[in-house]
N, C-alpha and C positions, 0 to 999 in steps of 0.2 A: 504494499499499499504506500502511496506517496506521502512524504512528510509534509505537514502543513506548517508553513511559516507565516505567522500573523504579525502585522506591523505593531510596533510597541504603542502606537497612539490609539489603538482600539480599546475602548472602554467597555468592558463586559458587565452587563447587568445580568446577574445570574438567573433572574426570573423572567427576563424578556425572551419571547419566542421570536428570534430574529433569523433563524435558519429556515429555509424553504427547501424541502426535498421534492424534487420534480421527477415524475415517472411518466411512462408512455401508455400505461394502462391502469385502470382502476383495480385490477387484480393484484398488480404489484404494490399499489398504494396500500391495499388492505393487508397483504402479506407483511410488508414493512411495518405497518402499524402494529400488527400482532407481535412481531419480533421485538420491537422497541418497547412496547408496553410490558412484555414479559421480562425485559431487562431493567424495568423500573425507570425508564426514560420518559419524561413528560413529552407528550406528543398530542397535537390537535390536528384533526383532518379539516382542511380549509379549502376554499376555492383557489385555484391557481391564479396568481396574478397574470393578467394578460400580457404584460411585458415579458414574461418568462416563457410561456408556452400556451398553445391552444389545443394540444394533442389530447390531454386527459383533463377533465374538469376539476379534479381534486388533487391536492398536494398535502404534505405533512409539514407542520410548523413545529420546530424544536428549539431548545436553548443552545446557544453557541458553546456554552460551558460543557455540554454533553457531546461535542463533536467527535472526540476520540472513541467514546462508547458507541456512538452511532455508526461510525466507520467500521468498528470491529463487528458489531452485530449484523450490519448489512452484508458484511463479507461471509456470513455463515450460510447464505443461501445463494442460488443462482436465479437472477431476475431475467425476464424475457428480453429486456433491453437495459441500457445503462441508466443509472440513477445520478442526477445532477443535483449537487448541493450548493445553494446560493446563500449568501448572507446579505441582509439588508444593511447597506452602508450607514444608514442613519441610526442604527441600533435599536429600532423598534419595528413594530409590525406595520407602520404607516409609511412604507418606503416611497411610494409614488414613483416607482420606476428606477430607483437608485439601488441596483443589485450588483453584487460581485460574485462571480463563480469561484467557489473555493476548491471543489474537487468533483471528480466523476468516479463513481464506483461501478 
């Protein structure tokens, strides 16, 4: 798995759901949600921001502080297509199109 290097100026709010996990099918969304919930990772199923994709209507929102645990748990199964993980650059769920691709699983 690729190492993630985060700029030192990123302020992490441990409660903010600022990660968006983007999938190409609802089946993958549901599989990932189950995996992450079983690993005690806070996750919310939300509509995909239009700036990120229009393939699948739902995505998962998670905390940036859980990124390593998310990466490990998503690596436990094979998805039908890649999973893209974006971070809201503004540090909250009201990004208004300001996203950064962190990694692809």
